[in-house]
Structure formats: C-alpha cells, structure tokens
All heavy atoms as a GROMACS GRO file, in nm:
protein
  645
    1MET      N    1   8.626  16.014  12.443
    1MET     CA    2   8.568  15.887  12.486
    1MET      C    3   8.536  15.798  12.365
    1MET      O    4   8.573  15.682  12.362
    1MET     CB    5   8.442  15.915  12.568
    1MET     CG    6   8.369  15.794  12.612
    1MET     SD    7   8.458  15.714  12.742
    1MET     CE    8   8.351  15.582  12.778
    2ASN      N    9   8.464  15.855  12.267
    2ASN     CA   10   8.428  15.778  12.149
    2ASN      C   11   8.551  15.739  12.068
    2ASN      O   12   8.554  15.632  12.008
    2ASN     CB   13   8.331  15.857  12.061
    2ASN     CG   14   8.191  15.860  12.119
    2ASN    OD1   15   8.158  15.775  12.200
    2ASN    ND2   16   8.112  15.957  12.078
    3ARG      N   17   8.650  15.827  12.069
    3ARG     CA   18   8.772  15.798  11.994
    3ARG      C   19   8.841  15.675  12.052
    3ARG      O   20   8.893  15.591  11.978
    3ARG     CB   21   8.864  15.919  11.997
    3ARG     CG   22   8.983  15.904  11.909
    3ARG     CD   23   9.065  16.028  11.899
    3ARG     NE   24   9.050  16.115  12.016
    3ARG     CZ   25   9.102  16.235  12.028
    3ARG    NH1   26   9.173  16.285  11.931
    3ARG    NH2   27   9.085  16.307  12.135
    4ASN      N   28   8.841  15.661  12.184
    4ASN     CA   29   8.902  15.544  12.248
    4ASN      C   30   8.826  15.416  12.214
    4ASN      O   31   8.886  15.311  12.190
    4ASN     CB   32   8.907  15.562  12.399
    4ASN     CG   33   9.002  15.673  12.440
    4ASN    OD1   34   9.093  15.707  12.366
    4ASN    ND2   35   8.979  15.729  12.558
    5ILE      N   36   8.695  15.424  12.211
    5ILE     CA   37   8.614  15.307  12.178
    5ILE      C   38   8.639  15.265  12.034
    5ILE      O   39   8.656  15.147  12.004
    5ILE     CB   40   8.465  15.336  12.204
    5ILE    CG1   41   8.440  15.351  12.354
    5ILE    CG2   42   8.378  15.224  12.147
    5ILE    CD1   43   8.301  15.394  12.390
    6PHE      N   44   8.644  15.364  11.941
    6PHE     CA   45   8.669  15.331  11.801
    6PHE      C   46   8.808  15.272  11.782
    6PHE      O   47   8.828  15.180  11.702
    6PHE     CB   48   8.652  15.455  11.713
    6PHE     CG   49   8.509  15.499  11.702
    6PHE    CD1   50   8.474  15.633  11.712
    6PHE    CD2   51   8.406  15.407  11.682
    6PHE    CE1   52   8.343  15.674  11.702
    6PHE    CE2   53   8.275  15.447  11.672
    6PHE     CZ   54   8.243  15.582  11.682
    7ALA      N   55   8.906  15.323  11.855
    7ALA     CA   56   9.042  15.269  11.845
    7ALA      C   57   9.046  15.126  11.896
    7ALA      O   58   9.111  15.039  11.837
    7ALA     CB   59   9.139  15.357  11.923
    8LEU      N   60   8.976  15.099  12.006
    8LEU     CA   61   8.971  14.965  12.061
    8LEU      C   62   8.902  14.868  11.963
    8LEU      O   63   8.948  14.756  11.942
    8LEU     CB   64   8.897  14.965  12.195
    8LEU     CG   65   8.884  14.831  12.266
    8LEU    CD1   66   9.022  14.778  12.301
    8LEU    CD2   67   8.800  14.845  12.390
    9GLN      N   68   8.794  14.914  11.899
    9GLN     CA   69   8.726  14.830  11.800
    9GLN      C   70   8.818  14.800  11.683
    9GLN      O   71   8.822  14.688  11.633
    9GLN     CB   72   8.600  14.900  11.750
    9GLN     CG   73   8.486  14.901  11.848
    9GLN     CD   74   8.367  14.978  11.796
    9GLN    OE1   75   8.377  15.052  11.698
    9GLN    NE2   76   8.253  14.962  11.863
   10ARG      N   77   8.892  14.901  11.637
   10ARG     CA   78   8.983  14.881  11.524
   10ARG      C   79   9.093  14.781  11.560
   10ARG      O   80   9.126  14.692  11.481
   10ARG     CB   81   9.045  15.015  11.484
   10ARG     CG   82   9.116  15.008  11.354
   10ARG     CD   83   9.167  15.144  11.303
   10ARG     NE   84   9.107  15.263  11.360
   10ARG     CZ   85   9.170  15.349  11.444
   10ARG    NH1   86   9.294  15.328  11.479
   10ARG    NH2   87   9.108  15.454  11.491
   11ILE      N   88   9.149  14.793  11.679
   11ILE     CA   89   9.254  14.700  11.723
   11ILE      C   90   9.199  14.559  11.736
   11ILE      O   91   9.262  14.462  11.692
   11ILE     CB   92   9.317  14.748  11.856
   11ILE    CG1   93   9.396  14.875  11.832
   11ILE    CG2   94   9.405  14.640  11.916
   11ILE    CD1   95   9.440  14.942  11.960
   12ALA      N   96   9.081  14.546  11.794
   12ALA     CA   97   9.022  14.413  11.810
   12ALA      C   98   8.991  14.350  11.676
   12ALA      O   99   9.017  14.231  11.654
   12ALA     CB  100   8.894  14.422  11.894
   13ARG      N  101   8.939  14.427  11.581
   13ARG     CA  102   8.908  14.375  11.449
   13ARG      C  103   9.036  14.331  11.378
   13ARG      O  104   9.041  14.226  11.316
   13ARG     CB  105   8.836  14.482  11.368
   13ARG     CG  106   8.760  14.427  11.253
   13ARG     CD  107   8.678  14.532  11.179
   13ARG     NE  108   8.595  14.613  11.266
   13ARG     CZ  109   8.598  14.747  11.272
   13ARG    NH1  110   8.680  14.815  11.196
   13ARG    NH2  111   8.520  14.813  11.354
   14ARG      N  112   9.141  14.410  11.389
   14ARG     CA  113   9.267  14.377  11.324
   14ARG      C  114   9.328  14.252  11.387
   14ARG      O  115   9.385  14.168  11.318
   14ARG     CB  116   9.364  14.494  11.336
   14ARG     CG  117   9.487  14.477  11.255
   14ARG     CD  118   9.580  14.596  11.264
   14ARG     NE  119   9.509  14.722  11.244
   14ARG     CZ  120   9.541  14.834  11.308
   14ARG    NH1  121   9.640  14.838  11.393
   14ARG    NH2  122   9.474  14.945  11.286
   15THR      N  123   9.316  14.237  11.518
   15THR     CA  124   9.373  14.122  11.587
   15THR      C  125   9.306  13.992  11.544
   15THR      O  126   9.374  13.892  11.522
   15THR     CB  127   9.358  14.138  11.739
   15THR    OG1  128   9.420  14.259  11.778
   15THR    CG2  129   9.420  14.023  11.813
   16PHE      N  130   9.174  13.992  11.528
   16PHE     CA  131   9.103  13.870  11.496
   16PHE      C  132   9.094  13.843  11.346
   16PHE      O  133   9.073  13.731  11.305
   16PHE     CB  134   8.961  13.872  11.555
   16PHE     CG  135   8.960  13.858  11.704
   16PHE    CD1  136   8.914  13.961  11.783
   16PHE    CD2  137   9.008  13.745  11.764
   16PHE    CE1  138   8.913  13.949  11.920
   16PHE    CE2  139   9.009  13.732  11.901
   16PHE     CZ  140   8.961  13.835  11.980
   17SER      N  141   9.109  13.945  11.264
   17SER     CA  142   9.091  13.924  11.121
   17SER      C  143   9.218  13.879  11.051
   17SER      O  144   9.213  13.819  10.945
   17SER     CB  145   9.038  14.051  11.056
   17SER     OG  146   9.135  14.153  11.064
   18SER      N  147   9.334  13.908  11.106
   18SER     CA  148   9.458  13.867  11.040
   18SER      C  149   9.547  13.797  11.141
   18SER      O  150   9.550  13.831  11.258
   18SER     CB  151   9.529  13.988  10.981
   18SER     OG  152   9.569  14.075  11.085
   19SER      N  153   9.617  13.699  11.094
   19SER     CA  154   9.707  13.628  11.183
   19SER      C  155   9.850  13.645  11.131
   19SER      O  156   9.874  13.672  11.014
   19SER     CB  157   9.671  13.480  11.191
   19SER     OG  158   9.684  13.421  11.065
   20GLY      N  159   9.943  13.625  11.219
   20GLY     CA  160  10.082  13.642  11.183
   20GLY      C  161  10.132  13.532  11.093
   20GLY      O  162  10.219  13.552  11.009
   21ARG      N  163  10.079  13.413  11.106
   21ARG     CA  164  10.124  13.302  11.022
   21ARG      C  165  10.003  13.235  10.958
   21ARG      O  166   9.895  13.232  11.014
   21ARG     CB  167  10.204  13.200  11.104
   21ARG     CG  168  10.127  13.137  11.216
   21ARG     CD  169  10.219  13.048  11.299
   21ARG     NE  170  10.144  12.997  11.412
   21ARG     CZ  171  10.111  12.870  11.426
   21ARG    NH1  172  10.148  12.781  11.338
   21ARG    NH2  173  10.043  12.830  11.530
   22ARG      N  174  10.026  13.184  10.842
   22ARG     CA  175   9.919  13.116  10.769
   22ARG      C  176   9.919  12.968  10.804
   22ARG      O  177  10.024  12.904  10.808
   22ARG     CB  178   9.939  13.132  10.619
   22ARG     CG  179   9.926  13.272  10.572
   22ARG     CD  180   9.781  13.312  10.576
   22ARG     NE  181   9.768  13.451  10.534
   22ARG     CZ  182   9.658  13.518  10.547
   22ARG    NH1  183   9.553  13.464  10.602
   22ARG    NH2  184   9.650  13.642  10.508
   23LEU      N  185   9.802  12.914  10.828
   23LEU     CA  186   9.788  12.772  10.857
   23LEU      C  187   9.750  12.698  10.730
   23LEU      O  188   9.665  12.744  10.654
   23LEU     CB  189   9.681  12.750  10.964
   23LEU     CG  190   9.709  12.814  11.100
   23LEU    CD1  191   9.590  12.792  11.192
   23LEU    CD2  192   9.833  12.755  11.162
   24GLU      N  193   9.812  12.586  10.709
   24GLU     CA  194   9.782  12.506  10.591
   24GLU      C  195   9.664  12.415  10.620
   24GLU      O  196   9.653  12.358  10.729
   24GLU     CB  197   9.904  12.421  10.553
   24GLU     CG  198   9.887  12.348  10.423
   24GLU     CD  199  10.012  12.269  10.386
   24GLU    OE1  200  10.119  12.300  10.439
   24GLU    OE2  201   9.998  12.176  10.306
   25ASN      N  202   9.576  12.400  10.524
   25ASN     CA  203   9.458  12.316  10.539
   25ASN      C  204   9.497  12.171  10.511
   25ASN      O  205   9.529  12.135  10.397
   25ASN     CB  206   9.349  12.362  10.443
   25ASN     CG  207   9.220  12.289  10.466
   25ASN    OD1  208   9.207  12.213  10.561
   25ASN    ND2  209   9.124  12.311  10.380
   26HIS      N  210   9.493  12.085  10.613
   26HIS     CA  211   9.531  11.944  10.599
   26HIS      C  212   9.411  11.853  10.580
   26HIS      O  213   9.427  11.732  10.570
   26HIS     CB  214   9.609  11.898  10.722
   26HIS     CG  215   9.740  11.967  10.738
   26HIS    ND1  216   9.848  11.939  10.660
   26HIS    CD2  217   9.780  12.063  10.825
   26HIS    CE1  218   9.950  12.014  10.696
   26HIS    NE2  219   9.911  12.090  10.796
   27VAL      N  220   9.292  11.909  10.577
   27VAL     CA  221   9.170  11.828  10.568
   27VAL      C  222   9.165  11.744  10.440
   27VAL      O  223   9.133  11.625  10.446
   27VAL     CB  224   9.044  11.915  10.585
   27VAL    CG1  225   8.918  11.836  10.560
   27VAL    CG2  226   9.042  11.976  10.724
   28PRO      N  227   9.196  11.799  10.322
   28PRO     CA  228   9.188  11.715  10.202
   28PRO      C  229   9.282  11.593  10.205
   28PRO      O  230   9.243  11.484  10.162
   28PRO     CB  231   9.228  11.810  10.088
   28PRO     CG  232   9.196  11.946  10.140
   28PRO     CD  233   9.221  11.939  10.286
   29GLN      N  234   9.403  11.610  10.260
   29GLN     CA  235   9.494  11.496  10.268
   29GLN      C  236   9.440  11.391  10.365
   29GLN      O  237   9.448  11.270  10.338
   29GLN     CB  238   9.634  11.540  10.315
   29GLN     CG  239   9.709  11.625  10.216
   29GLN     CD  240   9.690  11.773  10.241
   29GLN    OE1  241   9.623  11.813  10.335
   29GLN    NE2  242   9.748  11.853  10.155
   30LYS      N  243   9.385  11.436  10.478
   30LYS     CA  244   9.330  11.340  10.574
   30LYS      C  245   9.208  11.269  10.518
   30LYS      O  246   9.189  11.150  10.539
   30LYS     CB  247   9.296  11.411  10.705
   30LYS     CG  248   9.418  11.450  10.784
   30LYS     CD  249   9.381  11.500  10.921
   30LYS     CE  250   9.503  11.542  10.994
   30LYS     NZ  251   9.552  11.444  11.085
   31GLN      N  252   9.123  11.342  10.445
   31GLN     CA  253   9.006  11.279  10.384
   31GLN      C  254   9.049  11.172  10.284
   31GLN      O  255   8.991  11.064  10.281
   31GLN     CB  256   8.920  11.384  10.313
   31GLN     CG  257   8.837  11.466  10.404
   31GLN     CD  258   8.757  11.571  10.330
   31GLN    OE1  259   8.792  11.610  10.218
   31GLN    NE2  260   8.649  11.617  10.392
   32LYS      N  261   9.150  11.202  10.205
   32LYS     CA  262   9.198  11.106  10.106
   32LYS      C  263   9.252  10.981  10.176
   32LYS      O  264   9.223  10.868  10.135
   32LYS     CB  265   9.307  11.170  10.021
   32LYS     CG  266   9.358  11.081   9.911
   32LYS     CD  267   9.464  11.154   9.830
   32LYS     CE  268   9.518  11.061   9.723
   32LYS     NZ  269   9.631  11.120   9.653
   33ARG      N  270   9.330  11.000  10.284
   33ARG     CA  271   9.388  10.886  10.354
   33ARG      C  272   9.280  10.801  10.421
   33ARG      O  273   9.285  10.678  10.419
   33ARG     CB  274   9.488  10.935  10.460
   33ARG     CG  275   9.558  10.820  10.529
   33ARG     CD  276   9.664  10.866  10.622
   33ARG     NE  277   9.600  10.931  10.736
   33ARG     CZ  278   9.664  11.014  10.817
   33ARG    NH1  279   9.787  11.046  10.795
   33ARG    NH2  280   9.600  11.067  10.919
   34PHE      N  281   9.180  10.865  10.481
   34PHE     CA  282   9.079  10.789  10.553
   34PHE      C  283   8.977  10.725  10.460
   34PHE      O  284   8.910  10.630  10.497
   34PHE     CB  285   9.007  10.880  10.654
   34PHE     CG  286   9.082  10.895  10.782
   34PHE    CD1  287   9.176  10.997  10.797
   34PHE    CD2  288   9.064  10.809  10.887
   34PHE    CE1  289   9.247  11.011  10.914
   34PHE    CE2  290   9.133  10.822  11.005
   34PHE     CZ  291   9.225  10.924  11.018
   35GLN      N  292   8.961  10.774  10.337
   35GLN     CA  293   8.861  10.720  10.245
   35GLN      C  294   8.917  10.613  10.153
   35GLN      O  295   8.838  10.543  10.088
   35GLN     CB  296   8.800  10.832  10.163
   35GLN     CG  297   8.709  10.920  10.245
   35GLN     CD  298   8.651  11.035  10.165
   35GLN    OE1  299   8.688  11.057  10.051
   35GLN    NE2  300   8.561  11.109  10.226
   36GLU      N  301   9.047  10.597  10.144
   36GLU     CA  302   9.100  10.495  10.054
   36GLU      C  303   9.073  10.356  10.110
   36GLU      O  304   9.073  10.334  10.230
   36GLU     CB  305   9.248  10.517  10.026
   36GLU     CG  306   9.339  10.493  10.142
   36GLU     CD  307   9.484  10.525  10.109
   36GLU    OE1  308   9.509  10.602  10.016
   36GLU    OE2  309   9.570  10.472  10.180
   37ASN      N  310   9.048  10.262  10.021
   37ASN     CA  311   9.013  10.127  10.059
   37ASN      C  312   9.139  10.040  10.058
   37ASN      O  313   9.178   9.986   9.956
   37ASN     CB  314   8.909  10.070   9.962
   37ASN     CG  315   8.852   9.940  10.010
   37ASN    OD1  316   8.882   9.896  10.121
   37ASN    ND2  317   8.773   9.877   9.927
   38ASP      N  318   9.204  10.030  10.174
   38ASP     CA  319   9.327   9.951  10.184
   38ASP      C  320   9.312   9.833  10.280
   38ASP      O  321   9.410   9.770  10.317
   38ASP     CB  322   9.445  10.039  10.225
   38ASP     CG  323   9.423  10.110  10.357
   38ASP    OD1  324   9.313  10.097  10.415
   38ASP    OD2  325   9.515  10.180  10.401
   39GLY      N  326   9.190   9.805  10.324
   39GLY     CA  327   9.165   9.691  10.411
   39GLY      C  328   9.190   9.718  10.558
   39GLY      O  329   9.165   9.632  10.642
   40MET      N  330   9.240   9.835  10.592
   40MET     CA  331   9.268   9.868  10.732
   40MET      C  332   9.142   9.929  10.794
   40MET      O  333   9.073  10.008  10.731
   40MET     CB  334   9.382   9.969  10.739
   40MET     CG  335   9.424  10.002  10.880
   40MET     SD  336   9.558  10.123  10.884
   40MET     CE  337   9.693  10.021  10.833
   41PRO      N  338   9.109   9.891  10.918
   41PRO     CA  339   8.991   9.949  10.983
   41PRO      C  340   9.008  10.100  11.002
   41PRO      O  341   9.118  10.149  11.021
   41PRO     CB  342   8.984   9.878  11.118
   41PRO     CG  343   9.085   9.772  11.117
   41PRO     CD  344   9.175   9.793  11.002
   42ILE      N  345   8.897  10.171  11.000
   42ILE     CA  346   8.901  10.316  11.006
   42ILE      C  347   8.960  10.366  11.138
   42ILE      O  348   9.025  10.469  11.143
   42ILE     CB  349   8.760  10.375  10.982
   42ILE    CG1  350   8.764  10.526  10.963
   42ILE    CG2  351   8.667  10.344  11.097
   42ILE    CD1  352   8.818  10.567  10.832
   43HIS      N  353   8.939  10.290  11.247
   43HIS     CA  354   8.988  10.336  11.376
   43HIS      C  355   9.138  10.318  11.392
   43HIS      O  356   9.194  10.360  11.493
   43HIS     CB  357   8.912  10.267  11.490
   43HIS     CG  358   8.925  10.118  11.490
   43HIS    ND1  359   8.841  10.038  11.417
   43HIS    CD2  360   9.010  10.036  11.553
   43HIS    CE1  361   8.875   9.912  11.435
   43HIS    NE2  362   8.977   9.907  11.516
   44LEU      N  363   9.207  10.258  11.294
   44LEU     CA  364   9.352  10.243  11.300
   44LEU      C  365   9.425  10.322  11.191
   44LEU      O  366   9.547  10.318  11.184
   44LEU     CB  367   9.390  10.095  11.290
   44LEU     CG  368   9.342  10.007  11.405
   44LEU    CD1  369   9.381   9.863  11.379
   44LEU    CD2  370   9.399  10.054  11.536
   45LYS      N  371   9.352  10.395  11.107
   45LYS     CA  372   9.416  10.466  10.997
   45LYS      C  373   9.488  10.593  11.042
   45LYS      O  374   9.559  10.653  10.964
   45LYS     CB  375   9.312  10.503  10.891
   45LYS     CG  376   9.271  10.386  10.807
   45LYS     CD  377   9.190  10.430  10.689
   45LYS     CE  378   9.156  10.310  10.603
   45LYS     NZ  379   9.087  10.350  10.481
   46GLY      N  380   9.473  10.633  11.167
   46GLY     CA  381   9.536  10.755  11.215
   46GLY      C  382   9.683  10.740  11.246
   46GLY      O  383   9.752  10.837  11.269
   47GLY      N  384   9.733  10.618  11.248
   47GLY     CA  385   9.876  10.597  11.272
   47GLY      C  386   9.904  10.530  11.406
   47GLY      O  387   9.820  10.458  11.460
   48VAL      N  388  10.023  10.555  11.456
   48VAL     CA  389  10.070  10.489  11.579
   48VAL      C  390   9.986  10.530  11.699
   48VAL      O  391   9.954  10.447  11.785
   48VAL     CB  392  10.219  10.522  11.602
   48VAL    CG1  393  10.268  10.466  11.732
   48VAL    CG2  394  10.303  10.470  11.487
   49SER      N  395   9.948  10.657  11.707
   49SER     CA  396   9.870  10.702  11.823
   49SER      C  397   9.735  10.631  11.829
   49SER      O  398   9.690  10.594  11.938
   49SER     CB  399   9.851  10.854  11.820
   49SER     OG  400   9.780  10.891  11.704
   50ASP      N  401   9.670  10.613  11.714
   50ASP     CA  402   9.543  10.540  11.712
   50ASP      C  403   9.562  10.395  11.755
   50ASP      O  404   9.480  10.339  11.827
   50ASP     CB  405   9.480  10.544  11.574
   50ASP     CG  406   9.409  10.674  11.546
   50ASP    OD1  407   9.398  10.756  11.638
   50ASP    OD2  408   9.364  10.693  11.432
   51SER      N  409   9.671  10.334  11.710
   51SER     CA  410   9.699  10.196  11.747
   51SER      C  411   9.722  10.182  11.897
   51SER      O  412   9.670  10.090  11.961
   51SER     CB  413   9.820  10.146  11.670
   51SER     OG  414   9.852  10.015  11.707
   52LEU      N  415   9.798  10.276  11.954
   52LEU     CA  416   9.824  10.270  12.099
   52LEU      C  417   9.696  10.292  12.179
   52LEU      O  418   9.672  10.222  12.278
   52LEU     CB  419   9.928  10.374  12.137
   52LEU     CG  420  10.071  10.345  12.093
   52LEU    CD1  421  10.162  10.463  12.125
   52LEU    CD2  422  10.123  10.219  12.158
   53LEU      N  423   9.614  10.387  12.137
   53LEU     CA  424   9.487  10.411  12.207
   53LEU      C  425   9.395  10.290  12.198
   53LEU      O  426   9.328  10.253  12.296
   53LEU     CB  427   9.418  10.534  12.150
   53LEU     CG  428   9.475  10.668  12.191
   53LEU    CD1  429   9.410  10.780  12.111
   53LEU    CD2  430   9.454  10.691  12.338
   54TYR      N  431   9.392  10.226  12.080
   54TYR     CA  432   9.308  10.108  12.062
   54TYR      C  433   9.354   9.995  12.153
   54TYR      O  434   9.274   9.932  12.221
   54TYR     CB  435   9.311  10.065  11.915
   54TYR     CG  436   9.238   9.936  11.888
   54TYR    CD1  437   9.100   9.932  11.886
   54TYR    CD2  438   9.307   9.818  11.865
   54TYR    CE1  439   9.032   9.815  11.862
   54TYR    CE2  440   9.240   9.700  11.840
   54TYR     CZ  441   9.102   9.699  11.838
   54TYR     OH  442   9.036   9.583  11.817
   55ARG      N  443   9.485   9.971  12.155
   55ARG     CA  444   9.536   9.862  12.240
   55ARG      C  445   9.517   9.890  12.388
   55ARG      O  446   9.486   9.800  12.466
   55ARG     CB  447   9.684   9.839  12.208
   55ARG     CG  448   9.703   9.776  12.072
   55ARG     CD  449   9.847   9.755  12.040
   55ARG     NE  450   9.858   9.701  11.904
   55ARG     CZ  451   9.972   9.675  11.846
   55ARG    NH1  452  10.085   9.696  11.909
   55ARG    NH2  453   9.974   9.627  11.724
   56ALA      N  454   9.537  10.015  12.429
   56ALA     CA  455   9.515  10.051  12.570
   56ALA      C  456   9.368  10.031  12.608
   56ALA      O  457   9.336   9.977  12.715
   56ALA     CB  458   9.557  10.195  12.595
   57THR      N  459   9.277  10.072  12.519
   57THR     CA  460   9.134  10.056  12.546
   57THR      C  461   9.096   9.909  12.556
   57THR      O  462   9.022   9.867  12.647
   57THR     CB  463   9.051  10.123  12.436
   57THR    OG1  464   9.089  10.261  12.428
   57THR    CG2  465   8.904  10.112  12.463
   58MET      N  466   9.148   9.827  12.465
   58MET     CA  467   9.119   9.684  12.469
   58MET      C  468   9.177   9.619  12.594
   58MET      O  469   9.114   9.533  12.657
   58MET     CB  470   9.171   9.614  12.343
   58MET     CG  471   9.094   9.645  12.219
   58MET     SD  472   8.922   9.594  12.229
   58MET     CE  473   8.841   9.751  12.237
   59GLY      N  474   9.298   9.660  12.633
   59GLY     CA  475   9.359   9.606  12.755
   59GLY      C  476   9.279   9.639  12.879
   59GLY      O  477   9.254   9.552  12.964
   60ILE      N  478   9.237   9.764  12.891
   60ILE     CA  479   9.155   9.805  13.005
   60ILE      C  480   9.022   9.731  13.006
   60ILE      O  481   8.973   9.689  13.112
   60ILE     CB  482   9.135   9.957  13.004
   60ILE    CG1  483   9.267  10.027  13.034
   60ILE    CG2  484   9.028   9.999  13.102
   60ILE    CD1  485   9.264  10.176  13.012
   61THR      N  486   8.963   9.710  12.888
   61THR     CA  487   8.836   9.638  12.878
   61THR      C  488   8.851   9.493  12.923
   61THR      O  489   8.768   9.440  12.999
   61THR     CB  490   8.784   9.643  12.734
   61THR    OG1  491   8.770   9.779  12.695
   61THR    CG2  492   8.651   9.572  12.721
   62VAL      N  493   8.957   9.427  12.878
   62VAL     CA  494   8.980   9.287  12.916
   62VAL      C  495   9.006   9.276  13.066
   62VAL      O  496   8.951   9.188  13.134
   62VAL     CB  497   9.095   9.226  12.833
   62VAL    CG1  498   9.139   9.093  12.889
   62VAL    CG2  499   9.052   9.212  12.688
   63LEU      N  500   9.091   9.364  13.119
   63LEU     CA  501   9.121   9.359  13.263
   63LEU      C  502   8.996   9.388  13.346
   63LEU      O  503   8.972   9.323  13.448
   63LEU     CB  504   9.231   9.459  13.298
   63LEU     CG  505   9.370   9.423  13.248
   63LEU    CD1  506   9.467   9.536  13.276
   63LEU    CD2  507   9.418   9.294  13.312
   64GLY      N  508   8.914   9.484  13.302
   64GLY     CA  509   8.790   9.514  13.374
   64GLY      C  510   8.693   9.397  13.369
   64GLY      O  511   8.628   9.365  13.470
   65GLY      N  512   8.681   9.332  13.254
   65GLY     CA  513   8.593   9.215  13.244
   65GLY      C  514   8.640   9.101  13.333
   65GLY      O  515   8.559   9.034  13.399
   66ALA      N  516   8.771   9.078  13.336
   66ALA     CA  517   8.825   8.972  13.422
   66ALA      C  518   8.800   9.004  13.569
   66ALA      O  519   8.766   8.914  13.648
   66ALA     CB  520   8.974   8.955  13.395
   67TYR      N  521   8.813   9.130  13.606
   67TYR     CA  522   8.789   9.168  13.745
   67TYR      C  523   8.642   9.149  13.783
   67TYR      O  524   8.611   9.104  13.894
   67TYR     CB  525   8.832   9.312  13.769
   67TYR     CG  526   8.817   9.356  13.912
   67TYR    CD1  527   8.901   9.304  14.011
   67TYR    CD2  528   8.720   9.448  13.949
   67TYR    CE1  529   8.886   9.342  14.142
   67TYR    CE2  530   8.705   9.487  14.080
   67TYR     CZ  531   8.788   9.434  14.177
   67TYR     OH  532   8.774   9.472  14.307
   68VAL      N  533   8.551   9.181  13.691
   68VAL     CA  534   8.408   9.161  13.718
   68VAL      C  535   8.378   9.014  13.737
   68VAL      O  536   8.305   8.976  13.831
   68VAL     CB  537   8.324   9.222  13.603
   68VAL    CG1  538   8.180   9.175  13.610
   68VAL    CG2  539   8.330   9.373  13.607
   69VAL      N  540   8.434   8.929  13.652
   69VAL     CA  541   8.411   8.785  13.666
   69VAL      C  542   8.468   8.735  13.798
   69VAL      O  543   8.405   8.656  13.870
   69VAL     CB  544   8.473   8.708  13.546
   69VAL    CG1  545   8.474   8.558  13.571
   69VAL    CG2  546   8.396   8.741  13.419
   70TYR      N  547   8.587   8.783  13.837
   70TYR     CA  548   8.648   8.744  13.965
   70TYR      C  549   8.557   8.783  14.082
   70TYR      O  550   8.534   8.703  14.173
   70TYR     CB  551   8.785   8.812  13.979
   70TYR     CG  552   8.842   8.804  14.117
   70TYR    CD1  553   8.896   8.686  14.165
   70TYR    CD2  554   8.844   8.916  14.199
   70TYR    CE1  555   8.949   8.679  14.293
   70TYR    CE2  556   8.896   8.910  14.326
   70TYR     CZ  557   8.949   8.791  14.373
   70TYR     OH  558   9.000   8.785  14.498
   71GLU      N  559   8.506   8.905  14.080
   71GLU     CA  560   8.419   8.950  14.189
   71GLU      C  561   8.289   8.869  14.194
   71GLU      O  562   8.240   8.836  14.302
   71GLU     CB  563   8.388   9.099  14.176
   71GLU     CG  564   8.504   9.189  14.211
   71GLU     CD  565   8.542   9.183  14.357
   71GLU    OE1  566   8.454   9.166  14.444
   71GLU    OE2  567   8.663   9.194  14.385
   72LEU      N  568   8.232   8.839  14.077
   72LEU     CA  569   8.109   8.760  14.075
   72LEU      C  570   8.132   8.620  14.132
   72LEU      O  571   8.050   8.567  14.207
   72LEU     CB  572   8.053   8.751  13.933
   72LEU     CG  573   7.987   8.878  13.880
   72LEU    CD1  574   7.953   8.860  13.732
   72LEU    CD2  575   7.863   8.912  13.960
   73VAL      N  576   8.245   8.558  14.097
   73VAL     CA  577   8.277   8.425  14.151
   73VAL      C  578   8.300   8.434  14.300
   73VAL      O  579   8.256   8.348  14.379
   73VAL     CB  580   8.398   8.365  14.078
   73VAL    CG1  581   8.450   8.241  14.149
   73VAL    CG2  582   8.361   8.332  13.934
   74LYS      N  583   8.369   8.539  14.345
   74LYS     CA  584   8.396   8.556  14.488
   74LYS      C  585   8.266   8.575  14.567
   74LYS      O  586   8.251   8.519  14.676
   74LYS     CB  587   8.488   8.676  14.508
   74LYS     CG  588   8.544   8.689  14.649
   74LYS     CD  589   8.654   8.794  14.657
   74LYS     CE  590   8.589   8.930  14.668
   74LYS     NZ  591   8.687   9.036  14.696
   75TRP      N  592   8.172   8.652  14.514
   75TRP     CA  593   8.045   8.671  14.583
   75TRP      C  594   7.955   8.548  14.574
   75TRP      O  595   7.878   8.521  14.664
   75TRP     CB  596   7.968   8.789  14.524
   75TRP     CG  597   8.029   8.923  14.553
   75TRP    CD1  598   8.124   8.951  14.646
   75TRP    CD2  599   7.999   9.044  14.488
   75TRP    NE1  600   8.155   9.083  14.642
   75TRP    CE2  601   8.080   9.144  14.545
   75TRP    CE3  602   7.914   9.080  14.385
   75TRP    CZ2  603   8.075   9.277  14.505
   75TRP    CZ3  604   7.910   9.211  14.345
   75TRP    CH2  605   7.989   9.309  14.406
   76GLY      N  606   7.967   8.473  14.465
   76GLY     CA  607   7.882   8.357  14.447
   76GLY      C  608   7.925   8.236  14.529
   76GLY      O  609   7.844   8.149  14.559
   77CYS      N  610   8.051   8.230  14.563
   77CYS     CA  611   8.103   8.118  14.642
   77CYS      C  612   8.169   8.171  14.769
   77CYS      O  613   8.293   8.183  14.775
   77CYS     CB  614   8.207   8.039  14.561
   77CYS     SG  615   8.145   7.978  14.404
   78PRO      N  616   8.089   8.203  14.870
   78PRO     CA  617   8.148   8.259  14.994
   78PRO      C  618   8.232   8.155  15.066
   78PRO      O  619   8.213   8.035  15.053
   78PRO     CB  620   8.028   8.300  15.075
   78PRO     CG  621   7.915   8.219  15.023
   78PRO     CD  622   7.947   8.190  14.879
   79LYS      N  623   8.328   8.203  15.146
   79LYS     CA  624   8.413   8.114  15.225
   79LYS      C  625   8.329   8.049  15.336
   79LYS      O  626   8.244   8.113  15.395
   79LYS     CB  627   8.527   8.191  15.288
   79LYS     CG  628   8.629   8.238  15.189
   79LYS     CD  629   8.744   8.307  15.263
   79LYS     CE  630   8.848   8.356  15.166
   79LYS     NZ  631   8.956   8.425  15.235
   80LYS      N  632   8.361   7.924  15.363
   80LYS     CA  633   8.291   7.855  15.472
   80LYS      C  634   8.365   7.879  15.602
   80LYS      O  635   8.488   7.871  15.608
   80LYS     CB  636   8.280   7.706  15.442
   80LYS     CG  637   8.197   7.680  15.318
   80LYS     CD  638   8.175   7.535  15.297
   80LYS     CE  639   8.088   7.524  15.172
   80LYS     NZ  640   8.049   7.394  15.140
   81ALA      N  641   8.290   7.908  15.705
   81ALA     CA  642   8.353   7.937  15.835
   81ALA      C  643   8.386   7.817  15.915
   81ALA      O  644   8.366   7.707  15.907
   81ALA     CB  645   8.259   8.025  15.916
   0.00000   0.00000   0.00000
C-alpha cells in the first residue's frame, strides 16, 4: 500500500517538476517594447490585435451612445394621436 503511494508521489513530482519542452521567457522583450518612448499610446503598442480591439470598442461605444440618444428623443417627444 505504502509503496503505491510513494510511487504515485514520485510520478506526480516528476510530472510537475520537469516539462518536455522549454519555454522561452518573452517578458524582457515585451517590457522593452512597451517602455520605449515612440509617441504611440500604450493601448496600441501590442500590434494589430490591440488596434482591432480598440476600434471595435470605440465603434460599439459610439453606436451605443447614438442608440441612447435616439431612445431619449423618442421618449421625450411622443407621437400625437
């Protein structure tokens, strides 16, 4: 019984302590890119994906604001019967 538990502990320790492939640390390159002063806003320094997310967010915000104004005008000026 104890032998099985020790074997399971050894396998679990080996599984979590070593990996089959080594991962490269990309943090220093990203820190360098995000900290350089090139006049670009920080929320767009991530590349094309950041630009697309920013534009989608701004588009949804503008459309939502326009819809709110439309509804307020519609409620403020009811149709005459």
